[in-house]
LUMKOL-435160 format. One record per residue (C-alpha): x, y, z; residue number from 0. Coordinates in nm, 3 decimals. Each point is the difference from the previous one (the first is absolute). Layout:
N
xx; yy; zz; resi
X; Y; Z; NUM
...
// end
This chain:
438
xx; yy; zz; resi
-15.260; 8.322; 2.982; 0
0.289; 0.107; 0.225; 1
0.302; 0.202; -0.113; 2
0.367; 0.044; 0.083; 3
0.149; 0.349; 0.010; 4
0.378; -0.021; -0.040; 5
0.260; 0.271; 0.037; 6
0.290; -0.135; -0.203; 7
0.369; 0.070; -0.038; 8
0.112; -0.088; 0.353; 9
0.264; -0.252; 0.105; 10
-0.115; -0.279; 0.231; 11
0.202; -0.179; 0.266; 12
-0.036; -0.295; 0.233; 13
-0.109; -0.360; -0.011; 14
-0.318; -0.168; -0.115; 15
-0.120; -0.357; 0.046; 16
-0.191; -0.173; -0.279; 17
-0.343; -0.141; 0.075; 18
-0.090; -0.366; -0.043; 19
-0.031; -0.109; -0.361; 20
-0.338; 0.078; -0.159; 21
0.031; -0.265; -0.272; 22
0.098; -0.267; 0.253; 23
-0.286; 0.096; 0.231; 24
-0.264; -0.056; -0.269; 25
0.121; -0.360; -0.042; 26
0.073; -0.086; 0.363; 27
-0.333; 0.130; 0.130; 28
-0.194; -0.219; -0.245; 29
0.197; -0.306; 0.114; 30
-0.167; 0.016; 0.343; 31
-0.308; -0.146; -0.172; 32
0.183; -0.332; -0.047; 33
-0.025; -0.106; 0.366; 34
-0.247; 0.002; 0.289; 35
0.288; 0.065; 0.242; 36
0.136; 0.338; 0.111; 37
0.249; 0.180; -0.225; 38
0.187; 0.301; 0.141; 39
0.150; 0.249; -0.245; 40
0.241; 0.281; 0.090; 41
0.122; 0.311; -0.184; 42
-0.329; 0.048; -0.189; 43
-0.005; 0.347; -0.162; 44
-0.285; 0.232; 0.101; 45
-0.104; 0.097; -0.354; 46
-0.332; 0.019; -0.184; 47
0.039; -0.310; -0.220; 48
0.106; -0.224; 0.289; 49
-0.270; 0.133; 0.234; 50
-0.264; -0.064; -0.269; 51
0.116; -0.362; -0.024; 52
-0.010; -0.041; 0.380; 53
-0.360; 0.134; -0.004; 54
-0.086; -0.246; -0.279; 55
0.139; -0.292; 0.204; 56
-0.202; 0.118; 0.302; 57
-0.321; -0.002; -0.208; 58
0.087; -0.353; -0.113; 59
-0.009; -0.105; 0.364; 60
0.370; 0.007; 0.091; 61
0.047; 0.087; 0.369; 62
0.256; 0.283; 0.007; 63
0.173; 0.148; 0.305; 64
0.235; 0.296; -0.015; 65
0.286; -0.081; 0.240; 66
0.193; 0.325; -0.046; 67
0.107; 0.230; -0.284; 68
0.058; -0.219; -0.307; 69
-0.073; -0.330; 0.180; 70
-0.323; -0.197; -0.032; 71
-0.124; -0.350; 0.071; 72
-0.239; -0.173; -0.244; 73
-0.219; -0.305; 0.056; 74
-0.203; -0.127; -0.296; 75
-0.195; -0.274; 0.178; 76
-0.352; 0.118; -0.092; 77
0.001; 0.129; -0.359; 78
-0.328; 0.132; -0.144; 79
0.007; -0.124; -0.359; 80
-0.342; 0.158; -0.066; 81
0.167; 0.343; 0.018; 82
0.185; -0.088; -0.323; 83
-0.326; 0.008; -0.197; 84
-0.142; 0.310; 0.167; 85
-0.046; 0.341; -0.162; 86
0.220; 0.145; 0.276; 87
0.292; -0.223; -0.098; 88
-0.040; 0.089; -0.367; 89
0.044; 0.364; 0.099; 90
0.276; -0.052; 0.260; 91
0.215; -0.222; -0.222; 92
-0.014; 0.241; -0.295; 93
0.192; 0.272; 0.181; 94
0.314; -0.201; 0.070; 95
0.219; -0.180; -0.249; 96
0.155; -0.216; 0.273; 97
-0.340; -0.160; 0.063; 98
0.073; -0.242; -0.286; 99
0.234; -0.187; 0.237; 100
-0.280; -0.123; 0.224; 101
-0.111; -0.232; -0.283; 102
0.290; -0.250; 0.023; 103
-0.023; -0.069; 0.374; 104
-0.382; -0.014; -0.007; 105
0.008; -0.244; -0.293; 106
0.266; -0.215; 0.168; 107
-0.174; -0.021; 0.337; 108
-0.371; 0.028; -0.081; 109
-0.023; -0.103; -0.367; 110
-0.131; 0.335; -0.125; 111
0.126; 0.352; -0.052; 112
-0.168; 0.306; -0.152; 113
0.114; 0.352; -0.078; 114
-0.136; 0.307; -0.183; 115
0.231; 0.149; -0.259; 116
0.250; 0.180; 0.227; 117
0.084; 0.369; -0.026; 118
0.325; 0.166; 0.108; 119
0.245; 0.213; -0.198; 120
-0.082; 0.150; -0.339; 121
0.330; -0.115; -0.149; 122
-0.123; -0.216; -0.286; 123
-0.134; -0.350; -0.036; 124
0.082; -0.244; 0.277; 125
-0.147; -0.326; -0.117; 126
-0.106; -0.285; 0.227; 127
0.043; -0.288; -0.248; 128
0.305; -0.146; 0.178; 129
-0.195; -0.034; 0.326; 130
-0.302; -0.173; -0.149; 131
0.192; -0.220; -0.245; 132
0.195; -0.129; 0.301; 133
-0.320; -0.080; 0.190; 134
-0.145; -0.175; -0.307; 135
0.320; -0.207; -0.029; 136
-0.055; -0.113; 0.361; 137
-0.348; -0.122; -0.095; 138
-0.225; 0.297; 0.075; 139
-0.296; 0.100; -0.216; 140
0.008; 0.364; -0.106; 141
-0.297; 0.226; -0.059; 142
-0.028; 0.369; -0.084; 143
-0.310; 0.218; 0.016; 144
0.066; 0.267; -0.264; 145
-0.291; 0.219; 0.109; 146
0.124; 0.031; 0.356; 147
0.373; -0.050; -0.075; 148
-0.001; -0.280; 0.256; 149
0.248; -0.289; -0.005; 150
-0.040; -0.337; 0.171; 151
0.188; -0.329; 0.037; 152
-0.134; -0.318; 0.160; 153
0.137; -0.351; 0.054; 154
-0.103; -0.310; 0.195; 155
0.369; -0.088; 0.021; 156
0.318; 0.165; -0.126; 157
0.264; -0.229; -0.148; 158
0.369; 0.077; -0.034; 159
0.137; 0.036; -0.352; 160
0.287; 0.147; -0.204; 161
-0.055; 0.350; -0.136; 162
0.210; 0.248; -0.196; 163
-0.120; 0.353; 0.077; 164
-0.048; 0.231; -0.298; 165
0.164; 0.280; 0.200; 166
0.196; 0.016; 0.326; 167
-0.284; 0.181; 0.175; 168
0.069; 0.063; 0.370; 169
-0.364; 0.011; 0.106; 170
-0.087; -0.283; -0.241; 171
0.274; -0.223; 0.143; 172
-0.104; 0.086; 0.358; 173
-0.365; -0.080; -0.070; 174
0.079; -0.334; -0.167; 175
0.241; -0.097; 0.281; 176
-0.266; 0.070; 0.263; 177
-0.247; -0.223; -0.184; 178
0.255; -0.276; -0.068; 179
0.125; -0.045; 0.360; 180
-0.329; -0.177; 0.086; 181
-0.041; -0.182; -0.336; 182
0.037; -0.377; -0.026; 183
0.340; -0.107; -0.136; 184
0.291; 0.198; -0.142; 185
-0.021; 0.332; -0.180; 186
0.294; 0.131; -0.201; 187
-0.009; 0.369; -0.097; 188
0.259; 0.096; -0.264; 189
0.066; 0.365; -0.093; 190
-0.111; 0.085; 0.353; 191
0.071; 0.346; 0.138; 192
0.283; -0.002; 0.253; 193
-0.021; 0.349; 0.158; 194
0.103; 0.026; 0.367; 195
-0.365; 0.056; 0.095; 196
-0.102; -0.324; -0.172; 197
0.290; -0.174; 0.178; 198
-0.134; 0.141; 0.329; 199
-0.344; -0.148; -0.075; 200
0.147; -0.343; -0.076; 201
0.214; 0.002; 0.316; 202
-0.304; 0.095; 0.209; 203
-0.210; -0.277; -0.159; 204
0.277; -0.253; 0.069; 205
-0.001; 0.105; 0.367; 206
-0.376; -0.065; -0.005; 207
0.063; -0.355; -0.121; 208
0.007; 0.035; -0.380; 209
0.260; -0.184; -0.206; 210
0.143; 0.246; -0.252; 211
0.349; -0.042; -0.147; 212
0.190; 0.211; -0.253; 213
-0.074; 0.322; 0.193; 214
0.193; 0.286; -0.162; 215
0.019; -0.173; -0.340; 216
-0.237; 0.010; -0.298; 217
-0.111; -0.359; 0.059; 218
-0.210; -0.072; 0.307; 219
-0.090; -0.355; 0.099; 220
-0.293; -0.034; 0.239; 221
-0.108; -0.324; 0.163; 222
-0.355; 0.048; 0.122; 223
-0.085; -0.050; 0.368; 224
-0.331; -0.064; 0.179; 225
0.000; 0.317; 0.209; 226
0.214; 0.290; 0.121; 227
0.059; 0.136; 0.351; 228
0.067; 0.340; 0.153; 229
0.327; 0.195; -0.002; 230
0.157; 0.341; 0.064; 231
0.147; 0.208; -0.282; 232
0.187; 0.330; -0.036; 233
-0.017; 0.184; -0.329; 234
0.301; 0.140; -0.184; 235
0.056; 0.375; -0.035; 236
-0.157; 0.147; -0.313; 237
0.265; 0.009; -0.275; 238
-0.204; 0.253; -0.201; 239
0.000; 0.239; 0.294; 240
0.375; -0.053; 0.040; 241
0.053; 0.095; -0.365; 242
-0.227; 0.301; 0.047; 243
0.214; 0.131; 0.288; 244
0.319; -0.049; -0.205; 245
-0.157; 0.208; -0.275; 246
-0.118; 0.265; 0.246; 247
0.351; 0.037; 0.146; 248
0.158; 0.039; -0.345; 249
-0.253; 0.252; -0.133; 250
0.015; 0.222; 0.310; 251
0.381; -0.037; 0.040; 252
-0.069; -0.128; 0.350; 253
0.194; -0.229; 0.232; 254
-0.235; -0.279; 0.107; 255
0.034; -0.335; 0.176; 256
-0.260; -0.264; -0.081; 257
-0.021; -0.241; 0.292; 258
-0.038; -0.381; 0.004; 259
-0.036; -0.053; -0.376; 260
0.069; -0.379; -0.018; 261
0.287; 0.044; -0.249; 262
-0.008; -0.365; -0.106; 263
-0.351; 0.049; -0.142; 264
0.064; 0.317; -0.203; 265
0.130; -0.174; -0.313; 266
0.086; 0.244; -0.282; 267
-0.131; 0.311; 0.176; 268
0.331; 0.136; 0.142; 269
0.191; -0.067; -0.324; 270
-0.261; 0.173; -0.220; 271
0.014; 0.315; 0.214; 272
0.380; -0.014; -0.013; 273
-0.019; -0.007; -0.382; 274
-0.184; 0.331; 0.027; 275
0.303; 0.135; 0.189; 276
-0.151; -0.015; 0.349; 277
0.226; -0.106; 0.287; 278
-0.173; -0.285; 0.185; 279
0.202; -0.105; 0.304; 280
-0.064; -0.312; 0.207; 281
0.033; 0.055; 0.374; 282
-0.092; -0.325; 0.171; 283
-0.360; -0.055; -0.108; 284
-0.052; 0.371; -0.069; 285
0.042; 0.205; -0.318; 286
0.180; 0.333; 0.030; 287
-0.040; 0.258; -0.277; 288
0.246; 0.291; 0.035; 289
-0.102; 0.348; -0.117; 290
0.069; 0.017; -0.376; 291
0.121; 0.362; 0.005; 292
0.161; -0.034; -0.345; 293
-0.290; -0.192; -0.153; 294
0.025; -0.347; -0.154; 295
0.116; -0.135; -0.337; 296
-0.186; -0.270; -0.194; 297
0.230; -0.279; -0.119; 298
-0.010; -0.091; -0.367; 299
0.053; -0.357; -0.117; 300
0.364; -0.099; -0.052; 301
-0.030; 0.066; -0.376; 302
-0.123; 0.354; 0.073; 303
-0.363; -0.061; -0.092; 304
-0.287; 0.143; 0.206; 305
-0.094; -0.184; 0.318; 306
-0.336; -0.180; -0.011; 307
-0.181; -0.087; 0.322; 308
-0.280; -0.250; -0.051; 309
-0.222; -0.204; 0.227; 310
0.012; -0.380; 0.011; 311
-0.122; -0.285; 0.222; 312
0.213; -0.059; 0.310; 313
0.298; 0.000; 0.027; 314
-0.038; 0.276; -0.261; 315
-0.090; 0.357; 0.093; 316
-0.348; 0.052; 0.142; 317
-0.245; 0.200; -0.219; 318
-0.126; 0.181; 0.310; 319
0.323; 0.203; 0.020; 320
0.025; 0.113; -0.363; 321
-0.200; 0.317; 0.066; 322
0.243; 0.086; 0.284; 323
0.298; -0.060; -0.230; 324
-0.158; 0.222; -0.263; 325
-0.038; 0.291; 0.244; 326
0.358; -0.037; 0.127; 327
0.130; 0.009; -0.356; 328
-0.155; 0.344; -0.058; 329
0.281; 0.158; 0.208; 330
0.287; -0.233; -0.091; 331
0.296; 0.071; -0.227; 332
-0.064; -0.201; -0.316; 333
-0.290; -0.182; -0.164; 334
-0.187; -0.324; 0.063; 335
-0.268; -0.199; -0.179; 336
-0.274; -0.131; 0.231; 337
-0.177; -0.309; -0.139; 338
-0.317; -0.096; 0.187; 339
-0.087; -0.336; -0.154; 340
-0.285; -0.121; 0.219; 341
-0.258; 0.283; 0.018; 342
-0.089; 0.218; -0.295; 343
-0.142; 0.297; 0.195; 344
0.257; 0.037; 0.276; 345
0.216; 0.262; -0.172; 346
-0.282; 0.240; -0.081; 347
0.070; 0.205; 0.314; 348
0.314; 0.144; -0.169; 349
-0.207; 0.289; -0.138; 350
-0.014; 0.134; 0.358; 351
0.381; -0.013; 0.020; 352
0.030; 0.172; -0.339; 353
-0.225; 0.276; 0.135; 354
0.251; 0.034; 0.287; 355
0.282; 0.052; -0.252; 356
0.137; -0.354; -0.040; 357
0.147; -0.101; -0.335; 358
-0.180; -0.324; -0.084; 359
-0.091; -0.148; -0.338; 360
-0.286; -0.247; 0.028; 361
0.087; -0.233; -0.287; 362
-0.312; -0.219; 0.034; 363
-0.215; -0.136; 0.289; 364
0.290; -0.218; 0.116; 365
0.314; 0.211; -0.052; 366
0.123; 0.342; 0.105; 367
0.339; 0.167; -0.053; 368
0.111; 0.234; 0.280; 369
0.265; 0.269; -0.052; 370
0.126; 0.110; 0.341; 371
0.031; 0.366; 0.108; 372
0.299; -0.064; 0.232; 373
-0.179; 0.232; 0.249; 374
0.086; 0.298; -0.226; 375
-0.371; 0.053; -0.049; 376
-0.216; -0.076; 0.303; 377
-0.345; -0.154; -0.049; 378
-0.281; 0.252; 0.041; 379
-0.284; -0.042; 0.248; 380
-0.342; -0.075; -0.144; 381
-0.346; -0.141; 0.073; 382
-0.057; -0.364; -0.094; 383
-0.210; -0.310; 0.069; 384
0.134; -0.339; 0.102; 385
-0.113; -0.266; -0.253; 386
0.128; -0.309; 0.190; 387
0.214; -0.098; 0.300; 388
0.342; -0.004; -0.164; 389
-0.052; 0.304; -0.224; 390
-0.137; 0.177; 0.307; 391
0.316; -0.052; 0.207; 392
0.213; 0.100; -0.299; 393
-0.189; 0.327; -0.038; 394
0.036; 0.056; 0.375; 395
0.379; -0.044; -0.027; 396
0.005; 0.241; -0.295; 397
-0.201; 0.254; 0.202; 398
0.236; -0.027; 0.300; 399
0.294; 0.079; -0.230; 400
-0.176; 0.280; -0.193; 401
0.021; 0.368; 0.078; 402
-0.324; 0.144; 0.137; 403
-0.331; -0.140; 0.122; 404
-0.152; -0.304; -0.170; 405
-0.348; -0.147; 0.047; 406
-0.071; -0.372; -0.052; 407
-0.365; -0.106; -0.013; 408
-0.142; -0.354; 0.035; 409
0.260; -0.093; 0.261; 410
-0.215; -0.297; 0.104; 411
0.191; -0.176; -0.279; 412
0.325; 0.062; 0.191; 413
-0.162; -0.103; 0.331; 414
-0.089; -0.335; -0.158; 415
0.368; -0.096; 0.009; 416
0.184; 0.229; 0.246; 417
-0.069; 0.013; 0.374; 418
-0.030; 0.349; 0.160; 419
0.229; 0.134; -0.268; 420
-0.046; 0.370; 0.079; 421
0.075; -0.051; 0.370; 422
0.310; -0.210; -0.075; 423
0.128; 0.253; -0.254; 424
-0.047; 0.290; 0.244; 425
0.214; -0.193; 0.251; 426
0.299; 0.030; -0.240; 427
-0.064; 0.366; -0.079; 428
-0.245; 0.002; -0.292; 429
-0.247; 0.287; -0.024; 430
-0.316; -0.192; -0.082; 431
-0.355; 0.061; 0.117; 432
-0.311; -0.217; -0.040; 433
-0.305; 0.206; -0.094; 434
-0.351; -0.147; 0.045; 435
-0.210; -0.073; -0.307; 436
-0.304; 0.195; -0.108; 437
// end
């Protein structure tokens, strides 16, 4: 288990470029299974979760060539379906939540898809009902081995249908779309997720020959086709990383430029940070954060009541940035209520921030009230353990702003979502060192 040693309390300066989007990568990479032709994908982030999925595809028989950093070609013309029922697959699939998204394309193209109960973050229940109910609606038979926690769907033929999703699940929508593009007839998905990454998937599938309309809305209409061809695709920058760098700049009172952010795909993110009092300037397709030498003031609602920041399906605010917002608020002027609706264990990392001197009241598993210090009381360095990707980066930001030397254990959780983060932070002046595990 590796560790970060961080000397905090220093201002940073310079520019940083976000990696390709992790959550888009997990969908796009699975889509290569839908065709026997070559698919080239650019701007793939070099992170643990994505590399695990690439290894999984390789074991399935996908021919993979690394063209250069972040660019790969994939050719799924000789898939080994026997691997899906092997003991090796049951072990490999467990370690990666994104592995669930191989089921839709395998079901659509080959009539069968299996997956062990996926792992991933310890942030609360993340149910799979939406995925499998969608497959059943398309005509698949579902089975579940409770002893081995092994799911399966099989179908001689998928048939298009109308379905109303019980939740606007991004991965659920992506999985159903990938199955439906090769189904017979028309599929209508209402209450579909419409995140930019899901839009990217639909646009890529359309370039491959799919017929998907309503992209960007919560109703997708898919007319099934016989087969799909190859294409080339470039992934968007990671909006969660962009939000992380905004938070880092504010907490360390640093002037930072975040390069090539794809402003049109950021949705509520800039406005939410502005409500916290952070100056977010658009410079072309870059974000410039000036040094907040005098701190930042949280805006109340127009009637004077306390600001609440809550997560919601797109175009609402992404839940992956609530932990960043919570950390930023610890040094703001004013108070804010953070309401994490989707995951009941994601706020439990606040005890680490309280140990560092933050004023936070954890109201219940979903809500926390933060009373900002206005930088009058600096966070204190401490030793902590990263529980998941997003809490991990939040604790790292807190450590970089704190006075003294902090230690963060279990940094593999951070590496799952952030590419070469220590090297990239050192390039803008951070004092961070990676220590090998025991």
